[in-house]
N, C-alpha and C positions, 0 to 999 in steps of 0.2 A: 485681805490676804497679804500681810506685810512681807512674808517671806519671798514673794515673787518680785517685790520691788527692790530687794537688796542688791542683786547684780546690777541693776540699772543705776542705783545710787552709787555703787562702787565705781562703775564706769564714769559717772559724772564727776565723782571726786577725783579720779585719776586724771580726767580731762582738765579739771580745774587746776590740779597741781602742775600739769604740763604747760598750761596757758599762763600760769602765775608768773609775774615778772620777778626775776631773781637778780641779785647783784653778786658779781664775782670779781675779785682783784687778782690779777696774775702778774707776777714779777718775772721779767725776761732777762735773766742775768747774762745769757750769751750775746744779747743785742748790744751793739757798740755805739750806734749813731742815732740821731734824731730821725734821719731819713728812713732807717730800718724800722723804727717804731711806727712811723707814719705809714709805711708800706704795709706792715702787718695789720694795722688798724683798718686801712682801706680794704685789704683783702678779706678780713673778717666781716666787715659790714656787707661787702658785695656777695660773698659766698654764703654766709649764714643768715643774712637779712636781720642781724641784730640791730635794733634801732639806735642804740647808744653804745659807742665805744669811745671812752675817754682816755687820753694819753697823758701820762705824767713822766716827762722827760727826766726830771731829777731822780726819781725813784726807779726809772726804767720799768714802768708798770703800765698795765692797761686795766681799766675798770669796765666790765661788761654788764650791761643791763638787758636781759632777754629772758626767754622762756627756758625751762630746763632742757628741752631738746636743742635749742640754739646754743646754750652754754656747753652742752655735751659735744656738739659738733665743733665748736670753737676750740675746746680743749684738745680734741683729737687733732685738729689742724695745727695747733701750736706745737704739739708733740712731733708732728711730721716735719714742720718747717725748721724746728730748732735742733733736730737730730743731725748728727754729722753726716748722715747719708744712709741709704738703705743697704742692708747686707745683701750678699749675692743671692741668698735664698729669697729675700724680699723682692729683689729685682726680677726674679723668675716667677714670682707669685703676685699677680695684679691685685688680689684681694687684700694684701698687706698695705696697699697704698690707696685704697678706696673706702669710702664711708657711705653706707646706704641710709638715706633719710626715708626712703620707701623703695619699693621694687623698681620704680621707674624714675627715681630722683636720686642721683648718685653724685657724690663728690669724689674727685680723683686728683691726686697729687703726682706730678711728674717732676723728677729731678734730672735736669739735662746735664750730660757729661761733656758735651762739646759745644756749649754756648758760653764762651768765656767772657763776653762783654754784655752789658745791658742791650746794646743794639742787636747783637746776635740773638739774644733771648726774645726781644720784641719782634724780630723778623719771624721766628718760629711761632710766637703767640698770634701774630696777625694772620698767618697762614692757617693755623688750626681754627681760630675763631671764625674766619670767613669760609673756609672750605667745609668745615663740619657744622656750620650754623649754630655755634655755641655763643649764647649771649653773655653768660656769666663765666668769664675767664680773666684771671688776674695773675700778675707776675710778681715775684719777690727776687730782686736782683742779686743780693749778696750770695745766696746759695744756688742761684740759677734754677729757681723753682717756678713751675707754672701750675696753677690750680684751676680746675674746671668743674662746672656743675651742669649736669644735663641728664637726658635719658640714656638707657643702655646703648642704643644705636649710635648716638652722638659720641658717647665715651669710647666705644669700640673704634670708631673712625679716628678720634683724637689719638688713641693709642697707636694705631697703625701709622698715622702721620708722624708722630714723635719718633717712632722706631725708624722710619725712613729718613727723617731729617736730622736726627741727633747722631750724626756720624762724623768720624774724623775727616779733615779736609783732604787728606791724601786720596787721590783719584785712582791710584794704581789698580785697585780691585773693583772699581765701580763700573758697571755696565752703563750703556747709554740711557737705559730706562729701567725703572723699578718694575716689579709686578704691579698688577692693577687691583684695585679694591672696589667691590660693588657695594655702594652705600645702602645699608638696610637690606642687603641681599637682592636689590633690584638689578635686573639684567641691563637696563639702559640708564643707569646712574652710576657713572664710573669715575674713579679718582686715580690719577697716575702722576708719578714724579719722573721728570726727564732731566738728564744731566748733560747738557751740551758741552762738548769738549773744546770748542774753538771760539767761544765768544770773546775771550781775551780781556775785556774790560767791563765794568758795570754798565757803561753806555751801550756796549755791544749786546749785553744780556737784555737790556731794556728794549733795544731795537728789535731783536728777534722775538721778544715777548709781545711787543706791539703788533708785529706782523701776524703771529699765530693767533693772537686774541681777535684781531679785526677780520682777518681773512676767514677764520674758522667760526665766527659768530659765537665766541666762547665768553660767557659772562664772568666765569670764575677761573681766572688764571693769575697766579701770583709768582713772584720770583724770590729766590734766596741767593744772596750774593756770594757766600763763601761756605761750602762749595757752591759753584754756580748751578742753579737748579730752577726748573719751571714746574710748578705744581698746578695741575689742571683737573677740573671737575666738569663733566658734561656727558653728553650721550655717547654711545659707542661710535656713531658716525663722526661726531666732532673729535673724539680722541683719535680715530683713524686718520683724519685729515691733519690733526696736530702732529702725529707721528711722521706722516709723509713730509709735511713742511719742514720739520726739524731735520729730517734726513737730507733734504735739499739745501737748506740754508746753513747748517752747521758744518761749514767747510773752512779749511785753512785759508787765510787771506791771500796767500801767494799761489794757491792752486785750486781755485774754486771750480771744481768738479765737472768739468765742462765736457760732457759727452755730447756727441752731435744729436742724439735723440732728444726730442722735446721734453722738458721738465714739466709735465702736465698731469693734472689730476681732475677727475670729474666726480665731485662729492655726491651728486644725486643721479649720476649716470646719464645725464641728458646733455644735448648740445648747447643748452641755454644756461648751463652752470659749469664753468670751467675755471680751474685755478692753474696759473702758469707762472713759472719762475724763469726770469731772464737773467743771465749773467753778462755784464757789460765790461769786458776786459780793457776797453780803451777809454772808459770814463775815468780820466786820470785824477779826479778829485770828487769829494762829496758834492761840491757845488755843481759840477757837470752832471753827476748822476741825478741830482734833483732837477736840473734843467730839463733833461731828457724825460724824466718822469712827468714833469708838468706838461710837456708837449703831448705826451701819450695820453694823459688824463684829458686834456682839452680836446684833442682830436677824436678820441674814441668814446668819450663820455663814460669811461669806466669809473664807477664811484669808488671802488676799493682798489687802491694801488698804493703800495708801500715799498720803501727802500731799506736796504740793510747795507751799510757802508763798507764794512770790512771785506766781504767777498765781492763787493760791487754788484749786488743783486737787486732786482726789482720784481715784486710779486704782485700779480693782478688776479682779480676774480670777476668774471663777466661772461658774456655769451661767446660762442665760438667765433662769430663774426667780429666781435670786438677784439678778441685775442688775436685773430688773424691780422687785423689792421694794426694792432700793437706790434706784432712781429715784424711787419714791413717797416714801420717807423723806427724800431730799434735797430734793424739792420742798416737803415739809411743813416742814422745819427751816430751809432757807435762805431766810428772808424778812426 
């Protein structure tokens, strides 16, 4: 019954064509430098998994050896990277900047408008890679382009992050925190971007990030320097504690918030899990603040205690008894 075998043979032939190794030479006339050629070659290898991409600097060309599917994806990418930039219609239409290898294997190109330096682009790329769990992410510096490959859920989170982070530095219209994103629609897997207003310096941003990360047991917390931002992914409880801590610590250095009420938070609602922020107005130097913190740590045996120099703050997480002992020590030492 030969007629029944024809569709199968046709399918096998199509598969053989797709799997067949092809060679394509592409001339990149807009590319100006050797570094740009090498970046493009690296991106193509990483995103399309083409095994061989050869660079000819003199001819400004690439020779691609791969399957028809890989070559097609590479040509689409080159068209995206070498264009002057997406039109307004394309910016509003995500489909114009994505290529589907399959329903759950998507390539997406982001062109960042507010990452003017390689360092700024790399900051955003590191955040997106780590927060969205995207293994295949590559940057092309000259046009400030970031290309990612992943499933639909990861691509959606990457898009949300880029929309949050690729903003002008001007803080005039920026609230203290963005909306939150529930990764994959999960109620207890939350991503949020916070914009502290008073960190002042990169060192201050890193200090406040260290406090929030360690006190809140948050594994994925990253910073962006300009504009100053903390990007957090965790449970709803962790995000609630992070928001409270930032509200406590993000104070002007000359007027650190100092109501008489205790700056205290109970993450699990029990007496054996208390977070407390102390402000030490008489700790005249970072060295004195560190000295008092060392005494409190040694005496109370609190494992998690961190300082933030600008507002002269000390944050602890321990039992109610440890916090009470720390309060007595602070009142005695900060005079």
